C-alpha positions, 0 to 999 in steps of 0.5 A: 649737782643739778636740782632734783625735780619731783612732782607730788600730786599737782605740786611741783617741787625742786630740791636744791642742795647747799652744795649748789651754792657758792660758799665763801663768807656768803651762800648765794641762793640766786645769781648775785655779786660774784655768783652769776647764773642766768638760769637762777635769777629769781623765784617769783618775787624772791630775787635774793636770798644771801646767807651771810657770815659777817666777821667780827667788827666788819659788815656792809658799810653805808650804801644805797638801795632803791625799788626793793623790799629787804628783809634781814633775819638774824641767825646768830650773833648781833647785827646793827642797822642804820639808815638815813631815812629814819636815822634809826640805829638798832641792834638785832639778835638771833631770831630778830627781823627787820624790813626795809622798803627802799622805794625812792632810795635809802642809804643804810649799813648792816654791821657786826660790831661784836667780837663774835661772828654774825650770821643773817639771811639777807632777803630781797623781794621785788616790789609791786611798783617803783618809787614807793615811800621808804619805810623801816621796821623791826621786831624782836621775837620770843624764841618760844613763839617759833618753837615746834610751830610756824611763826608768821614773821612778815606779811603783806598789805592785806594781812598787815594787821595780823602780822608784826611786820609787813611788805608791800609785795604779796608775800608771807614769811614764816620761821620754825625751830623744831626740837621735839621729836614728836613735833609735826608742822604743816604748811599749805601752798595753795593753788596759784601760790608758790613757796621757797623753803630754806633749812637754816640749821640742823636737818628737817624732813619734808614728808614724802619729799626730801630731808634738808640739811643745813642751807638746803632749799626746796622750791614748791609750786602749789597746790601742796601740803607740806609736813615738817619734822625733825631729821636730826637733833634740831631744825630751823627753817624759813618758808617764803610764800608768794603768788605763783609766777612764771619767773624762775 
């Protein structure tokens, strides 16, 4: 199925159903590894969004990266991180977030050492420059902080003092879990900005646009006013907002 193209006022919105992904243990939102699609390389500075299911006592062993900004968002289970720059070994659970600036080069691992499956979003953001200093940070979030509201989990260098975590690129990441049938969450995509919306779990309605099932996504080029509400018992979604780019 090809993306469905929609235009609402001045906004352009592309609806991308989960059936367009290449499911195995990972759902690839963009061309990566075994999934190669020259027409789906990136969305602005967003280069990778992999929805990874990690087997118990498995994961991604020590491997190198450089010149990339990497965000991990844990959906379920536990994920243990290690890197050679900070020598940090930390375990993250549901809703926890880590950011890594690979910059000049870093070795790291992301492992599921538990007896249960782990699911996490692996998000790669293109950096504004090469050879940035390596940096690692993580944050544990109270589930109530994202309940029926948008929680700003990752910001940028301009708003770094207002957000728990930040990247060097001009991006912002927000998450929300809706459980109240009356809840309405709004988000503005300003002119000159764009956003990638991924429904992680459940079913969410985007007023006047679409109802997103689990793993469905929506590309939005502003200006646009988005209103989210429940289209099922629960919904859990992420919004990745950034400067508008000609890069698809």
